[in-house]
N, C-alpha and C positions, 0 to 999 in steps of 0.2 A: 690716453683713456684707458682706464683699467677694465679687465673683463669682468662684466657683471654676470655672467653665466654661471648657473651652480655648478660646484665642483662635485663630480661623481666619484663614490669612494673606489679606492683601487681594489682591483680584484683580488681576492684571497686564493693563494697558490697553494693548494694542498701538499702536505709533506708525505710524500709516497716512501721516505727511507724506512728501512726495516726498523731501526730504532723507534720510530713513530707509531709503529703498527703495534697493537696489543699482542701479547703472546697468547699461546692457546689457553693457558689456565686464567689469563686475564679476561679474555673473550668470553670464557663460559664461566666466570666467577668462581672457579674452583679454588679451595683453599690449599694454600702451599703445603701445610701440614698434612692434609687429606692426600694430596698427591703424592708427597713423600711416603707415606704409609702404603698407599696402594702400589707404588713403583717397588718397594720393598718385597711386597707379597708376591707381586708379578715376576720379579727376577728370582725369588726363591722357588716359586712354583716352577719356572722354566728350567733352573739350573739343578736344584736339588730332587725334584720330581719328575719332571719330563726327561731331563738329561740322565738321571740316576736310573730310571725305569729302562731308557734305552740301552745304557750301558749294561744292566743286568740281563736284558734279554739276549743281548749279543754276546756276552761274555760269561754269563753265570753269576753265581752267589759268591763263589770262592775265588780267591786270587791264588793262581797258581804260576809255575814258571813259563807255562805255555801261554797263558792270557795275560800275564804281567805288563808286556808293551802295549798290548791292546788297551788295557785299562788306563795305562799312561797316556796314551795318544788320545782316548776318550775323555780323560781329564783336562786336557788341553784344548781340545777342539770345543768340548762344552763350555769352558769359559769363554772363549772367543765367540762363540754363536749364542750362548743363553745368558752371559753378562755382559761382554763388550758392546754388542750390537745393540741391545735393549737399551744400555746406558745412553749410548751415543743418541738414540732416537728419542729417549725421554727428556735428554738436556735441551734438546731442541723445542721442546714444548713449553719450557720455563723461561727461555731466553733467546734473543737473535743473536747473541754473541758467544756462542758457546766455548770459543778458544780462550776468552776473557772468563767466562764463567768457570772453566775448568782449571783456571790459572796455569795456561800453558806457556807462561813466561819463562824465558832462559834464565836458569840460575847460575850463580857463580860456582866455580870449581871449589871454593874453600867452604862453601855452605854445603855441598854434598860431602865433602871428606869430614866435616864436622858432624854431620848426621851419621856417618859410618862409625865414628867414635861413640857417638851418644847411644846407637842402638847396640853396638858391641857391648858397652859398659852394663846397659840395661838387661841385656842378656845373661851377663853373669849374675847380677842382683836377683833377677826373677828365678835363676836355677836355684840360687839358695832358698830363696822363699818356697819353692816346691819341695825342698827337703823337708822345711819346717811344717808344710802343709801335710805331708804324708805322715808326720808324726801326731797330728791330731786324733785323739783317742775316740773311736766309734764302737758301736756294739759289734761283737764277734761275726755275727751273721751278715750285717751290712758291710763290715769290712771285707769279708770273703767275698761277696757278690761284687763290691766295688773293684776289688783286686783283678777278678776275672775280666771285667769289662776294661779295666785298664791294660791289662796284658793283651788283651785282643785289639784295643787301639794302637798299642805299642808295636805289635807285630805287623799289623797292617802298614803302619807307618814306616816301619823299616823295609817292608818289601817294595812300597811305591817310591820311597827316597832312596833306598840304597842303589849302589853301583859298584861293579866288580871289574869293569875295564873303562880305559879313557873313554872310548867312544859312548859308552852307556853313561858315564859320568856328564859329559856334554848334553847328551839327550835328556837326562834328568834335570839337569841344570836349566835347560830350556822350559820343561813343562812344569816343574815344580817352582822354580824361583822366577824366571823371566815373564813367562805368560801371566802368572797370578799377581804379579807386582803391578803390571800394567793395568790388567783387567780390574782386578780390586781395587786399586787406587783410584781409578777413574769413577768407579762405581760408590765407593765409600767417601773418599776424600774430595772426590769430585761431585756428583750429583747429590749424594745423601747429605754430606756435611754442609755443602754449600746452601743447600734448600732450608736446612736447620738453622745455618747462621742468619739467613733471612728472615724467617720465620720466628725465630727466637732471639738469642745472642751468639756471638761467635764462640764464646766458652761453652755455652750450653750445647752448640752444635757439635762441637769439638768432642765433649765428653759423652753425649748420647751417642754419636757415631762409633765411638770406640766400644760403648757397650753392643751396639748392634753388631758391629764387626767381630767381636767375639762370639756372640750367639750364632752368627751365620757358619761358624766354623764346626759347630755340633761337637766340641771336645769339652765336656763338663770338667774333665781333671785340668785343664790349663785355662779355664774361663778367665780367671783373675789376671794371670799373665798376659792373656790376649787382649783383656781391656785395656791394660796399660800400655801395652804396644801400640794398640789402635789409638788411643789418645795422643800418645806421643807422634806417632806419625801424623795426625790430624794437625798436631802443633807444627811440626816442620813444613807442612804444606801452607798453614794459614799465615805463619811469621814469615816464611820467605816469599810468600805469594808466588809460588812455584810448585806445582805438583809433581815436577820432575825430582825435587829433592825427596819428597815421601816415596816416589817410586824407586829411587836410587836406594834409599835406606830399606825399603821392604825387600828388594831384590838382594841386597847385602846380607840381611837376615836369614832370608830363605836358603841363599848360597851357602853361607856358613854351616847350616844344619846339613845340606848335601855332601859338603866337603868333609864335615866331621865324621860322617858315616863312611864316606869313601875311604878314609884314612883309617878306619876302625877305632874312632874316638867314640866312647859311649856318650848317650844322652845325658848322663848324670855328671860328666866332667865339666869343670870350669877351668880357667887359666892354671890354677893352683893345685889341680888333682881332682879326683873323684869326689865329688861333692857328698855323696851318700856315705862316704867312708871318712870323711874328715870329722875331727874333733869339733865340739862345740865353739871353742875359741877360734878356730882356723875359719869356721864357717862365719862367725861374726866378724873377724877380720876382713874376710873376702868381702862380706856384703857391705861393710862400710867403707872400704877402700874402693870398691867400683862404684858405690852411692857416690862417694865424693867425686870421683872422675866425672860420672854423669851429671851432677850437679854442675860442676865447673865448666863441661862443655856446653850443657844447655845455657848457661849464663853467657858463655862465649858466643853460642849461636846467636842469642838475642841481641848482642852487641853488633855483630857482623851483618845482621839483618835487620837493622833499625830502619823502619819504614820511612821513605822520602816524605817530606811534606807535600800535601796535595789540598787543592781547593775542595770545598764541600761539592762542587759540581763534579769534579773529577772523581772523587769517591762515589758519588751517585752513579756515574757512568760505568764504574768498574763493576758495581754490584748488580747492575741491571742484566 
């Protein structure tokens, strides 16, 4: 005889896994674009305003030999406290998988080395660009005022980045190259770019983040080069699916600047000589030579980082 008793529905077992739970911004219906904008303002306020005021109160307005080490230490600690920690906290508000969201995937050594060649050749191209930028005719009063500000920026840069002993060189390398490479990449290519990729498109997120990256450095004289470097770093992280590639390239970029000053190579120098004293033919030749290297390196990077075929489900899980 068949059992004629009505079949009760099976109990629904709730899914308590982290992925099934709404994130903070989903729970409160916060726009990802708005969250990103507020995050930028918050970190800018913490690092540039709070950190800057604390540094000025402790060490004063002017860099001197006596307070130089203090300024450097304050810069490094400020980046860790006011950029890195807030970034890691804010990432947890948009995803339950921060490691995947920040692209902590291990990269290949070849991808990192290719990124080094790319960022080095891009440096050479941008240095030539700066030579032509300085030749743009401006009214004499504006030119004089801008030159004073540029000299002030350059002097401060040389004081903070310059090193006279091997021990000081290592110390500056940590403060100026290593710490910023980690903190800024996690913030810009991690939190900000990933948010914009989801809210807009991957390419839009990469470009807008590059512009924001340049603006955060508060250096109007290098704004265009910083935009291009920021976009390239975003490309490295997005294409390789590993933020370690952009961190390595960022560190290499900053380390070259520290090493150049340490061995008394001026900012105007490129591989073939002092760019400010080169002929027009030499400048254009250098520009196109390293431009070609950069293009070929980028094409090779695209080839070696060809994304593996994944199902739509896998792609959705990665982006969440």
